[in-house]
PDBQT receptor file of N, H, CA, C and O in Angstrom, charges set to zero:
ATOM      1  N   MET A   1      46.618  10.279 -51.498  1.00  0.00    +0.000 N 
ATOM      2  CA  MET A   1      45.779   9.395 -52.276  1.00  0.00    +0.000 C 
ATOM      3  C   MET A   1      46.400   9.164 -53.658  1.00  0.00    +0.000 C 
ATOM      4  O   MET A   1      46.435   8.034 -54.146  1.00  0.00    +0.000 OA
ATOM      5  N   PHE A   2      46.891  10.239 -54.285  1.00  0.00    +0.000 N 
ATOM      6  H   PHE A   2      46.863  11.156 -53.889  1.00  0.00    +0.000 HD
ATOM      7  CA  PHE A   2      47.482  10.082 -55.612  1.00  0.00    +0.000 C 
ATOM      8  C   PHE A   2      48.763   9.250 -55.550  1.00  0.00    +0.000 C 
ATOM      9  O   PHE A   2      49.094   8.545 -56.504  1.00  0.00    +0.000 OA
ATOM     10  N   ALA A   3      49.466   9.330 -54.453  1.00  0.00    +0.000 N 
ATOM     11  H   ALA A   3      49.197   9.902 -53.678  1.00  0.00    +0.000 HD
ATOM     12  CA  ALA A   3      50.669   8.504 -54.296  1.00  0.00    +0.000 C 
ATOM     13  C   ALA A   3      50.291   7.027 -54.291  1.00  0.00    +0.000 C 
ATOM     14  O   ALA A   3      51.030   6.191 -54.810  1.00  0.00    +0.000 OA
ATOM     15  N   SER A   4      49.158   6.713 -53.714  1.00  0.00    +0.000 N 
ATOM     16  H   SER A   4      48.558   7.392 -53.293  1.00  0.00    +0.000 HD
ATOM     17  CA  SER A   4      48.678   5.324 -53.715  1.00  0.00    +0.000 C 
ATOM     18  C   SER A   4      48.328   4.874 -55.127  1.00  0.00    +0.000 C 
ATOM     19  O   SER A   4      48.621   3.744 -55.517  1.00  0.00    +0.000 OA
ATOM     20  N   PHE A   5      47.703   5.761 -55.886  1.00  0.00    +0.000 N 
ATOM     21  H   PHE A   5      47.466   6.679 -55.569  1.00  0.00    +0.000 HD
ATOM     22  CA  PHE A   5      47.371   5.416 -57.279  1.00  0.00    +0.000 C 
ATOM     23  C   PHE A   5      48.642   5.218 -58.093  1.00  0.00    +0.000 C 
ATOM     24  O   PHE A   5      48.731   4.296 -58.904  1.00  0.00    +0.000 OA
ATOM     25  N   ARG A   6      49.640   6.100 -57.869  1.00  0.00    +0.000 N 
ATOM     26  H   ARG A   6      49.567   6.849 -57.210  1.00  0.00    +0.000 HD
ATOM     27  CA  ARG A   6      50.916   5.959 -58.572  1.00  0.00    +0.000 C 
ATOM     28  C   ARG A   6      51.606   4.650 -58.217  1.00  0.00    +0.000 C 
ATOM     29  O   ARG A   6      52.318   4.069 -59.037  1.00  0.00    +0.000 OA
ATOM     30  N   ALA A   7      51.388   4.191 -56.990  1.00  0.00    +0.000 N 
ATOM     31  H   ALA A   7      50.809   4.663 -56.324  1.00  0.00    +0.000 HD
ATOM     32  CA  ALA A   7      52.004   2.946 -56.531  1.00  0.00    +0.000 C 
ATOM     33  C   ALA A   7      51.237   1.718 -57.006  1.00  0.00    +0.000 C 
ATOM     34  O   ALA A   7      51.633   0.589 -56.714  1.00  0.00    +0.000 OA
ATOM     35  N   GLY A   8      50.138   1.929 -57.738  1.00  0.00    +0.000 N 
ATOM     36  H   GLY A   8      49.816   2.846 -57.975  1.00  0.00    +0.000 HD
ATOM     37  CA  GLY A   8      49.405   0.808 -58.311  1.00  0.00    +0.000 C 
ATOM     38  C   GLY A   8      48.268   0.290 -57.453  1.00  0.00    +0.000 C 
ATOM     39  O   GLY A   8      47.749  -0.797 -57.710  1.00  0.00    +0.000 OA
ATOM     40  N   ARG A   9      47.873   1.039 -56.447  1.00  0.00    +0.000 N 
ATOM     41  H   ARG A   9      48.294   1.921 -56.238  1.00  0.00    +0.000 HD
ATOM     42  CA  ARG A   9      46.767   0.611 -55.588  1.00  0.00    +0.000 C 
ATOM     43  C   ARG A   9      45.431   0.869 -56.264  1.00  0.00    +0.000 C 
ATOM     44  O   ARG A   9      45.270   1.846 -56.996  1.00  0.00    +0.000 OA
ATOM     45  N   SER A  10      44.491  -0.002 -56.014  1.00  0.00    +0.000 N 
ATOM     46  H   SER A  10      44.622  -0.795 -55.419  1.00  0.00    +0.000 HD
ATOM     47  CA  SER A  10      43.144   0.157 -56.570  1.00  0.00    +0.000 C 
ATOM     48  C   SER A  10      42.331   1.074 -55.667  1.00  0.00    +0.000 C 
ATOM     49  O   SER A  10      42.685   1.270 -54.504  1.00  0.00    +0.000 OA
ATOM     50  N   PRO A  11      41.247   1.636 -56.188  1.00  0.00    +0.000 N 
ATOM     51  CA  PRO A  11      40.389   2.477 -55.343  1.00  0.00    +0.000 C 
ATOM     52  C   PRO A  11      39.881   1.734 -54.112  1.00  0.00    +0.000 C 
ATOM     53  O   PRO A  11      39.780   2.315 -53.032  1.00  0.00    +0.000 OA
ATOM     54  N   LYS A  12      39.566   0.464 -54.269  1.00  0.00    +0.000 N 
ATOM     55  H   LYS A  12      39.648  -0.008 -55.147  1.00  0.00    +0.000 HD
ATOM     56  CA  LYS A  12      39.069  -0.314 -53.135  1.00  0.00    +0.000 C 
ATOM     57  C   LYS A  12      40.117  -0.391 -52.024  1.00  0.00    +0.000 C 
ATOM     58  O   LYS A  12      39.788  -0.259 -50.845  1.00  0.00    +0.000 OA
ATOM     59  N   GLU A  13      41.378  -0.604 -52.402  1.00  0.00    +0.000 N 
ATOM     60  H   GLU A  13      41.646  -0.712 -53.360  1.00  0.00    +0.000 HD
ATOM     61  CA  GLU A  13      42.453  -0.665 -51.409  1.00  0.00    +0.000 C 
ATOM     62  C   GLU A  13      42.632   0.679 -50.701  1.00  0.00    +0.000 C 
ATOM     63  O   GLU A  13      42.892   0.724 -49.498  1.00  0.00    +0.000 OA
ATOM     64  N   VAL A  14      42.494   1.766 -51.448  1.00  0.00    +0.000 N 
ATOM     65  H   VAL A  14      42.283   1.730 -52.424  1.00  0.00    +0.000 HD
ATOM     66  CA  VAL A  14      42.632   3.097 -50.863  1.00  0.00    +0.000 C 
ATOM     67  C   VAL A  14      41.488   3.366 -49.884  1.00  0.00    +0.000 C 
ATOM     68  O   VAL A  14      41.707   3.921 -48.807  1.00  0.00    +0.000 OA
ATOM     69  N   ILE A  15      40.277   2.975 -50.258  1.00  0.00    +0.000 N 
ATOM     70  H   ILE A  15      40.099   2.525 -51.133  1.00  0.00    +0.000 HD
ATOM     71  CA  ILE A  15      39.111   3.159 -49.387  1.00  0.00    +0.000 C 
ATOM     72  C   ILE A  15      39.303   2.402 -48.084  1.00  0.00    +0.000 C 
ATOM     73  O   ILE A  15      39.050   2.940 -47.005  1.00  0.00    +0.000 OA
ATOM     74  N   GLU A  16      39.747   1.167 -48.179  1.00  0.00    +0.000 N 
ATOM     75  H   GLU A  16      39.952   0.731 -49.055  1.00  0.00    +0.000 HD
ATOM     76  CA  GLU A  16      39.923   0.347 -46.978  1.00  0.00    +0.000 C 
ATOM     77  C   GLU A  16      41.069   0.845 -46.094  1.00  0.00    +0.000 C 
ATOM     78  O   GLU A  16      40.959   0.814 -44.868  1.00  0.00    +0.000 OA
ATOM     79  N   PHE A  17      42.161   1.301 -46.699  1.00  0.00    +0.000 N 
ATOM     80  H   PHE A  17      42.251   1.326 -47.695  1.00  0.00    +0.000 HD
ATOM     81  CA  PHE A  17      43.325   1.714 -45.922  1.00  0.00    +0.000 C 
ATOM     82  C   PHE A  17      43.110   3.068 -45.238  1.00  0.00    +0.000 C 
ATOM     83  O   PHE A  17      43.396   3.220 -44.050  1.00  0.00    +0.000 OA
ATOM     84  N   PHE A  18      42.602   4.057 -45.998  1.00  0.00    +0.000 N 
ATOM     85  H   PHE A  18      42.370   3.934 -46.963  1.00  0.00    +0.000 HD
ATOM     86  CA  PHE A  18      42.471   5.412 -45.468  1.00  0.00    +0.000 C 
ATOM     87  C   PHE A  18      41.100   5.708 -44.861  1.00  0.00    +0.000 C 
ATOM     88  O   PHE A  18      40.923   6.732 -44.200  1.00  0.00    +0.000 OA
ATOM     89  N   ASN A  19      40.139   4.826 -45.079  1.00  0.00    +0.000 N 
ATOM     90  H   ASN A  19      40.282   3.995 -45.616  1.00  0.00    +0.000 HD
ATOM     91  CA  ASN A  19      38.754   5.037 -44.632  1.00  0.00    +0.000 C 
ATOM     92  C   ASN A  19      38.144   6.305 -45.230  1.00  0.00    +0.000 C 
ATOM     93  O   ASN A  19      37.385   7.011 -44.566  1.00  0.00    +0.000 OA
ATOM     94  N   TYR A  20      38.484   6.587 -46.489  1.00  0.00    +0.000 N 
ATOM     95  H   TYR A  20      39.101   6.014 -47.028  1.00  0.00    +0.000 HD
ATOM     96  CA  TYR A  20      37.887   7.714 -47.199  1.00  0.00    +0.000 C 
ATOM     97  C   TYR A  20      36.530   7.287 -47.745  1.00  0.00    +0.000 C 
ATOM     98  O   TYR A  20      36.302   6.098 -47.966  1.00  0.00    +0.000 OA
ATOM     99  N   PRO A  21      35.617   8.247 -47.968  1.00  0.00    +0.000 N 
ATOM    100  CA  PRO A  21      34.335   7.914 -48.593  1.00  0.00    +0.000 C 
ATOM    101  C   PRO A  21      34.543   7.419 -50.024  1.00  0.00    +0.000 C 
ATOM    102  O   PRO A  21      35.450   7.870 -50.724  1.00  0.00    +0.000 OA
ATOM    103  N   LYS A  22      33.700   6.497 -50.442  1.00  0.00    +0.000 N 
ATOM    104  H   LYS A  22      32.963   6.131 -49.874  1.00  0.00    +0.000 HD
ATOM    105  CA  LYS A  22      33.820   5.929 -51.790  1.00  0.00    +0.000 C 
ATOM    106  C   LYS A  22      33.735   7.004 -52.859  1.00  0.00    +0.000 C 
ATOM    107  O   LYS A  22      34.501   6.995 -53.822  1.00  0.00    +0.000 OA
ATOM    108  N   SER A  23      32.795   7.934 -52.686  1.00  0.00    +0.000 N 
ATOM    109  H   SER A  23      32.173   7.941 -51.903  1.00  0.00    +0.000 HD
ATOM    110  CA  SER A  23      32.610   8.964 -53.716  1.00  0.00    +0.000 C 
ATOM    111  C   SER A  23      33.867   9.807 -53.887  1.00  0.00    +0.000 C 
ATOM    112  O   SER A  23      34.220  10.164 -55.011  1.00  0.00    +0.000 OA
ATOM    113  N   THR A  24      34.541  10.127 -52.798  1.00  0.00    +0.000 N 
ATOM    114  H   THR A  24      34.254   9.836 -51.885  1.00  0.00    +0.000 HD
ATOM    115  CA  THR A  24      35.769  10.916 -52.873  1.00  0.00    +0.000 C 
ATOM    116  C   THR A  24      36.862  10.163 -53.620  1.00  0.00    +0.000 C 
ATOM    117  O   THR A  24      37.522  10.715 -54.500  1.00  0.00    +0.000 OA
ATOM    118  N   VAL A  25      37.042   8.903 -53.260  1.00  0.00    +0.000 N 
ATOM    119  H   VAL A  25      36.506   8.454 -52.545  1.00  0.00    +0.000 HD
ATOM    120  CA  VAL A  25      38.111   8.108 -53.871  1.00  0.00    +0.000 C 
ATOM    121  C   VAL A  25      37.848   7.896 -55.359  1.00  0.00    +0.000 C 
ATOM    122  O   VAL A  25      38.756   8.043 -56.177  1.00  0.00    +0.000 OA
ATOM    123  N   TYR A  26      36.607   7.550 -55.713  1.00  0.00    +0.000 N 
ATOM    124  H   TYR A  26      35.870   7.431 -55.048  1.00  0.00    +0.000 HD
ATOM    125  CA  TYR A  26      36.326   7.293 -57.122  1.00  0.00    +0.000 C 
ATOM    126  C   TYR A  26      36.350   8.572 -57.957  1.00  0.00    +0.000 C 
ATOM    127  O   TYR A  26      36.695   8.522 -59.138  1.00  0.00    +0.000 OA
ATOM    128  N   ASP A  27      35.992   9.713 -57.372  1.00  0.00    +0.000 N 
ATOM    129  H   ASP A  27      35.712   9.754 -56.413  1.00  0.00    +0.000 HD
ATOM    130  CA  ASP A  27      36.126  10.989 -58.092  1.00  0.00    +0.000 C 
ATOM    131  C   ASP A  27      37.596  11.279 -58.376  1.00  0.00    +0.000 C 
ATOM    132  O   ASP A  27      37.948  11.704 -59.476  1.00  0.00    +0.000 OA
ATOM    133  N   GLN A  28      38.455  11.048 -57.381  1.00  0.00    +0.000 N 
ATOM    134  H   GLN A  28      38.169  10.702 -56.487  1.00  0.00    +0.000 HD
ATOM    135  CA  GLN A  28      39.887  11.280 -57.574  1.00  0.00    +0.000 C 
ATOM    136  C   GLN A  28      40.492  10.263 -58.536  1.00  0.00    +0.000 C 
ATOM    137  O   GLN A  28      41.390  10.599 -59.309  1.00  0.00    +0.000 OA
ATOM    138  N   TRP A  29      40.010   9.030 -58.494  1.00  0.00    +0.000 N 
ATOM    139  H   TRP A  29      39.281   8.758 -57.867  1.00  0.00    +0.000 HD
ATOM    140  CA  TRP A  29      40.468   7.982 -59.407  1.00  0.00    +0.000 C 
ATOM    141  C   TRP A  29      40.142   8.363 -60.851  1.00  0.00    +0.000 C 
ATOM    142  O   TRP A  29      40.954   8.184 -61.759  1.00  0.00    +0.000 OA
ATOM    143  N   LYS A  30      38.933   8.891 -61.035  1.00  0.00    +0.000 N 
ATOM    144  H   LYS A  30      38.274   9.036 -60.297  1.00  0.00    +0.000 HD
ATOM    145  CA  LYS A  30      38.506   9.323 -62.368  1.00  0.00    +0.000 C 
ATOM    146  C   LYS A  30      39.407  10.461 -62.870  1.00  0.00    +0.000 C 
ATOM    147  O   LYS A  30      39.825  10.461 -64.027  1.00  0.00    +0.000 OA
ATOM    148  N   ALA A  31      39.699  11.419 -62.001  1.00  0.00    +0.000 N 
ATOM    149  H   ALA A  31      39.359  11.420 -61.061  1.00  0.00    +0.000 HD
ATOM    150  CA  ALA A  31      40.581  12.532 -62.371  1.00  0.00    +0.000 C 
ATOM    151  C   ALA A  31      41.983  12.023 -62.675  1.00  0.00    +0.000 C 
ATOM    152  O   ALA A  31      42.614  12.485 -63.625  1.00  0.00    +0.000 OA
ATOM    153  N   TRP A  32      42.473  11.084 -61.888  1.00  0.00    +0.000 N 
ATOM    154  H   TRP A  32      41.960  10.709 -61.116  1.00  0.00    +0.000 HD
ATOM    155  CA  TRP A  32      43.811  10.515 -62.086  1.00  0.00    +0.000 C 
ATOM    156  C   TRP A  32      43.899   9.811 -63.435  1.00  0.00    +0.000 C 
ATOM    157  O   TRP A  32      44.879   9.985 -64.159  1.00  0.00    +0.000 OA
ATOM    158  N   ASN A  33      42.892   9.024 -63.776  1.00  0.00    +0.000 N 
ATOM    159  H   ASN A  33      42.096   8.883 -63.187  1.00  0.00    +0.000 HD
ATOM    160  CA  ASN A  33      42.907   8.304 -65.048  1.00  0.00    +0.000 C 
ATOM    161  C   ASN A  33      42.804   9.247 -66.233  1.00  0.00    +0.000 C 
ATOM    162  O   ASN A  33      43.428   8.996 -67.264  1.00  0.00    +0.000 OA
ATOM    163  N   SER A  34      42.041  10.319 -66.121  1.00  0.00    +0.000 N 
ATOM    164  H   SER A  34      41.534  10.523 -65.284  1.00  0.00    +0.000 HD
ATOM    165  CA  SER A  34      41.958  11.265 -67.228  1.00  0.00    +0.000 C 
ATOM    166  C   SER A  34      43.290  11.974 -67.419  1.00  0.00    +0.000 C 
ATOM    167  O   SER A  34      43.667  12.278 -68.550  1.00  0.00    +0.000 OA
ATOM    168  N   PHE A  35      44.007  12.242 -66.334  1.00  0.00    +0.000 N 
ATOM    169  H   PHE A  35      43.701  11.995 -65.415  1.00  0.00    +0.000 HD
ATOM    170  CA  PHE A  35      45.328  12.860 -66.428  1.00  0.00    +0.000 C 
ATOM    171  C   PHE A  35      46.312  11.919 -67.116  1.00  0.00    +0.000 C 
ATOM    172  O   PHE A  35      47.100  12.361 -67.952  1.00  0.00    +0.000 OA
ATOM    173  N   LYS A  36      46.280  10.634 -66.782  1.00  0.00    +0.000 N 
ATOM    174  H   LYS A  36      45.640  10.275 -66.103  1.00  0.00    +0.000 HD
ATOM    175  CA  LYS A  36      47.178   9.663 -67.400  1.00  0.00    +0.000 C 
ATOM    176  C   LYS A  36      46.905   9.543 -68.890  1.00  0.00    +0.000 C 
ATOM    177  O   LYS A  36      47.840   9.391 -69.675  1.00  0.00    +0.000 OA
ATOM    178  N   LYS A  37      45.633   9.610 -69.299  1.00  0.00    +0.000 N 
ATOM    179  H   LYS A  37      44.873   9.734 -68.661  1.00  0.00    +0.000 HD
ATOM    180  CA  LYS A  37      45.300   9.488 -70.709  1.00  0.00    +0.000 C 
ATOM    181  C   LYS A  37      45.807  10.683 -71.501  1.00  0.00    +0.000 C 
ATOM    182  O   LYS A  37      46.288  10.524 -72.624  1.00  0.00    +0.000 OA
ATOM    183  N   ILE A  38      45.706  11.876 -70.928  1.00  0.00    +0.000 N 
ATOM    184  H   ILE A  38      45.315  12.005 -70.016  1.00  0.00    +0.000 HD
ATOM    185  CA  ILE A  38      46.209  13.079 -71.603  1.00  0.00    +0.000 C 
ATOM    186  C   ILE A  38      47.715  12.966 -71.786  1.00  0.00    +0.000 C 
ATOM    187  O   ILE A  38      48.240  13.283 -72.854  1.00  0.00    +0.000 OA
ATOM    188  N   ASP A  39      48.401  12.520 -70.760  1.00  0.00    +0.000 N 
ATOM    189  H   ASP A  39      47.974  12.262 -69.893  1.00  0.00    +0.000 HD
ATOM    190  CA  ASP A  39      49.856  12.388 -70.816  1.00  0.00    +0.000 C 
ATOM    191  C   ASP A  39      50.276  11.342 -71.849  1.00  0.00    +0.000 C 
ATOM    192  O   ASP A  39      51.311  11.498 -72.497  1.00  0.00    +0.000 OA
ATOM    193  N   ALA A  40      49.488  10.283 -72.009  1.00  0.00    +0.000 N 
ATOM    194  H   ALA A  40      48.648  10.157 -71.483  1.00  0.00    +0.000 HD
ATOM    195  CA  ALA A  40      49.829   9.213 -72.944  1.00  0.00    +0.000 C 
ATOM    196  C   ALA A  40      49.690   9.659 -74.400  1.00  0.00    +0.000 C 
ATOM    197  O   ALA A  40      50.323   9.083 -75.286  1.00  0.00    +0.000 OA
ATOM    198  N   HIS A  41      48.866  10.682 -74.654  1.00  0.00    +0.000 N 
ATOM    199  H   HIS A  41      48.352  11.149 -73.935  1.00  0.00    +0.000 HD
ATOM    200  CA  HIS A  41      48.635  11.121 -76.025  1.00  0.00    +0.000 C 
ATOM    201  C   HIS A  41      49.571  12.239 -76.465  1.00  0.00    +0.000 C 
ATOM    202  O   HIS A  41      49.456  12.742 -77.583  1.00  0.00    +0.000 OA
ATOM    203  N   ARG A  42      50.487  12.628 -75.602  1.00  0.00    +0.000 N 
ATOM    204  H   ARG A  42      50.581  12.220 -74.694  1.00  0.00    +0.000 HD
ATOM    205  CA  ARG A  42      51.437  13.659 -75.993  1.00  0.00    +0.000 C 
ATOM    206  C   ARG A  42      52.384  13.132 -77.060  1.00  0.00    +0.000 C 
ATOM    207  O   ARG A  42      52.716  11.948 -77.098  1.00  0.00    +0.000 OA
ATOM    208  N   LYS A  43      52.797  14.027 -77.907  1.00  0.00    +0.000 N 
ATOM    209  H   LYS A  43      52.527  14.989 -77.877  1.00  0.00    +0.000 HD
ATOM    210  CA  LYS A  43      53.703  13.648 -78.980  1.00  0.00    +0.000 C 
ATOM    211  C   LYS A  43      55.064  13.280 -78.406  1.00  0.00    +0.000 C 
ATOM    212  O   LYS A  43      55.611  13.992 -77.564  1.00  0.00    +0.000 OA
ATOM    213  N   LYS A  44      55.595  12.171 -78.868  1.00  0.00    +0.000 N 
ATOM    214  H   LYS A  44      55.150  11.592 -79.552  1.00  0.00    +0.000 HD
ATOM    215  CA  LYS A  44      56.911  11.723 -78.423  1.00  0.00    +0.000 C 
ATOM    216  C   LYS A  44      57.982  12.582 -79.069  1.00  0.00    +0.000 C 
ATOM    217  O   LYS A  44      57.794  13.104 -80.168  1.00  0.00    +0.000 OA
ATOM    218  N   ARG A  45      59.091  12.723 -78.391  1.00  0.00    +0.000 N 
ATOM    219  H   ARG A  45      59.244  12.299 -77.499  1.00  0.00    +0.000 HD
ATOM    220  CA  ARG A  45      60.199  13.497 -78.916  1.00  0.00    +0.000 C 
ATOM    221  C   ARG A  45      60.881  12.706 -80.022  1.00  0.00    +0.000 C 
ATOM    222  O   ARG A  45      61.289  11.563 -79.816  1.00  0.00    +0.000 OA
ATOM    223  N   SER A  46      61.002  13.311 -81.187  1.00  0.00    +0.000 N 
ATOM    224  H   SER A  46      60.671  14.239 -81.355  1.00  0.00    +0.000 HD
ATOM    225  CA  SER A  46      61.614  12.604 -82.303  1.00  0.00    +0.000 C 
ATOM    226  C   SER A  46      63.111  12.902 -82.351  1.00  0.00    +0.000 C 
ATOM    227  O   SER A  46      63.563  13.988 -81.987  1.00  0.00    +0.000 OA
ATOM    228  N   ARG A  47      63.840  11.933 -82.796  1.00  0.00    +0.000 N 
ATOM    229  H   ARG A  47      63.473  11.051 -83.091  1.00  0.00    +0.000 HD
ATOM    230  CA  ARG A  47      65.279  12.122 -82.945  1.00  0.00    +0.000 C 
ATOM    231  C   ARG A  47      65.570  12.785 -84.287  1.00  0.00    +0.000 C 
ATOM    232  O   ARG A  47      64.846  12.596 -85.264  1.00  0.00    +0.000 OA
ATOM    233  N   SER A  48      66.604  13.533 -84.307  1.00  0.00    +0.000 N 
ATOM    234  H   SER A  48      67.192  13.686 -83.513  1.00  0.00    +0.000 HD
ATOM    235  CA  SER A  48      66.990  14.220 -85.528  1.00  0.00    +0.000 C 
ATOM    236  C   SER A  48      67.609  13.223 -86.495  1.00  0.00    +0.000 C 
ATOM    237  O   SER A  48      68.427  12.392 -86.102  1.00  0.00    +0.000 OA
ATOM    238  N   LEU A  49      67.221  13.308 -87.748  1.00  0.00    +0.000 N 
ATOM    239  H   LEU A  49      66.557  13.983 -88.068  1.00  0.00    +0.000 HD
ATOM    240  CA  LEU A  49      67.800  12.420 -88.756  1.00  0.00    +0.000 C 
ATOM    241  C   LEU A  49      69.274  12.761 -89.017  1.00  0.00    +0.000 C 
ATOM    242  O   LEU A  49      70.042  11.898 -89.443  1.00  0.00    +0.000 OA
ATOM    243  N   GLY A  50      69.664  13.996 -88.767  1.00  0.00    +0.000 N 
ATOM    244  H   GLY A  50      69.041  14.697 -88.421  1.00  0.00    +0.000 HD
ATOM    245  CA  GLY A  50      71.039  14.418 -88.990  1.00  0.00    +0.000 C 
ATOM    246  C   GLY A  50      72.016  13.823 -87.989  1.00  0.00    +0.000 C 
ATOM    247  O   GLY A  50      73.223  13.841 -88.228  1.00  0.00    +0.000 OA
ATOM    248  N   ALA A  51      71.535  13.308 -86.898  1.00  0.00    +0.000 N 
ATOM    249  H   ALA A  51      70.554  13.293 -86.703  1.00  0.00    +0.000 HD
ATOM    250  CA  ALA A  51      72.417  12.772 -85.873  1.00  0.00    +0.000 C 
ATOM    251  C   ALA A  51      72.786  11.314 -86.125  1.00  0.00    +0.000 C 
ATOM    252  O   ALA A  51      73.564  10.736 -85.365  1.00  0.00    +0.000 OA
ATOM    253  N   THR A  52      72.245  10.716 -87.172  1.00  0.00    +0.000 N 
ATOM    254  H   THR A  52      71.614  11.186 -87.790  1.00  0.00    +0.000 HD
ATOM    255  CA  THR A  52      72.523   9.321 -87.478  1.00  0.00    +0.000 C 
ATOM    256  C   THR A  52      73.868   9.208 -88.188  1.00  0.00    +0.000 C 
ATOM    257  O   THR A  52      74.129   9.924 -89.156  1.00  0.00    +0.000 OA
ATOM    258  N   ARG A  53      74.705   8.321 -87.711  1.00  0.00    +0.000 N 
ATOM    259  H   ARG A  53      74.493   7.740 -86.925  1.00  0.00    +0.000 HD
ATOM    260  CA  ARG A  53      76.001   8.119 -88.359  1.00  0.00    +0.000 C 
ATOM    261  C   ARG A  53      75.851   7.098 -89.476  1.00  0.00    +0.000 C 
ATOM    262  O   ARG A  53      75.381   5.981 -89.259  1.00  0.00    +0.000 OA
ATOM    263  N   THR A  54      76.245   7.490 -90.641  1.00  0.00    +0.000 N 
ATOM    264  H   THR A  54      76.626   8.397 -90.818  1.00  0.00    +0.000 HD
ATOM    265  CA  THR A  54      76.207   6.593 -91.784  1.00  0.00    +0.000 C 
ATOM    266  C   THR A  54      77.633   6.193 -92.149  1.00  0.00    +0.000 C 
ATOM    267  O   THR A  54      78.599   6.779 -91.660  1.00  0.00    +0.000 OA
ATOM    268  N   ASP A  55      77.750   5.199 -93.003  1.00  0.00    +0.000 N 
ATOM    269  H   ASP A  55      76.966   4.723 -93.400  1.00  0.00    +0.000 HD
ATOM    270  CA  ASP A  55      79.077   4.770 -93.436  1.00  0.00    +0.000 C 
ATOM    271  C   ASP A  55      79.807   5.899 -94.160  1.00  0.00    +0.000 C 
ATOM    272  O   ASP A  55      81.022   6.040 -94.017  1.00  0.00    +0.000 OA
ATOM    273  N   GLU A  56      79.081   6.701 -94.933  1.00  0.00    +0.000 N 
ATOM    274  H   GLU A  56      78.094   6.586 -95.049  1.00  0.00    +0.000 HD
ATOM    275  CA  GLU A  56      79.693   7.819 -95.658  1.00  0.00    +0.000 C 
ATOM    276  C   GLU A  56      80.250   8.851 -94.681  1.00  0.00    +0.000 C 
ATOM    277  O   GLU A  56      81.332   9.397 -94.895  1.00  0.00    +0.000 OA
ATOM    278  N   PHE A  57      79.512   9.113 -93.621  1.00  0.00    +0.000 N 
ATOM    279  H   PHE A  57      78.632   8.669 -93.447  1.00  0.00    +0.000 HD
ATOM    280  CA  PHE A  57      79.943  10.103 -92.631  1.00  0.00    +0.000 C 
ATOM    281  C   PHE A  57      81.208   9.628 -91.907  1.00  0.00    +0.000 C 
ATOM    282  O   PHE A  57      82.139  10.406 -91.697  1.00  0.00    +0.000 OA
ATOM    283  N   VAL A  58      81.233   8.371 -91.536  1.00  0.00    +0.000 N 
ATOM    284  H   VAL A  58      80.477   7.739 -91.707  1.00  0.00    +0.000 HD
ATOM    285  CA  VAL A  58      82.366   7.835 -90.799  1.00  0.00    +0.000 C 
ATOM    286  C   VAL A  58      83.611   7.773 -91.687  1.00  0.00    +0.000 C 
ATOM    287  O   VAL A  58      84.725   7.957 -91.196  1.00  0.00    +0.000 OA
ATOM    288  N   ALA A  59      83.437   7.517 -92.987  1.00  0.00    +0.000 N 
ATOM    289  H   ALA A  59      82.532   7.368 -93.386  1.00  0.00    +0.000 HD
ATOM    290  CA  ALA A  59      84.565   7.399 -93.905  1.00  0.00    +0.000 C 
ATOM    291  C   ALA A  59      85.235   8.739 -94.166  1.00  0.00    +0.000 C 
ATOM    292  O   ALA A  59      86.409   8.772 -94.534  1.00  0.00    +0.000 OA
ATOM    293  N   GLU A  60      84.534   9.823 -93.989  1.00  0.00    +0.000 N 
ATOM    294  H   GLU A  60      83.580   9.796 -93.690  1.00  0.00    +0.000 HD
ATOM    295  CA  GLU A  60      85.118  11.149 -94.293  1.00  0.00    +0.000 C 
ATOM    296  C   GLU A  60      86.070  11.624 -93.290  1.00  0.00    +0.000 C 
ATOM    297  O   GLU A  60      86.623  12.714 -93.431  1.00  0.00    +0.000 OA
TER     298      GLU A  60
């Protein structure tokens, strides 16, 4: 079921294809969306300012 959500399928499509009960699919859909929201709020990896090449660095 989660593979279908990852592939962009809607709950309605999953219900029709797998013949799962609506309550099961929508409960899993709700859990899937809450997981995606948590992942989206994670801090992005920042690049180190020391790794930037400047004209002064290249000239040395």
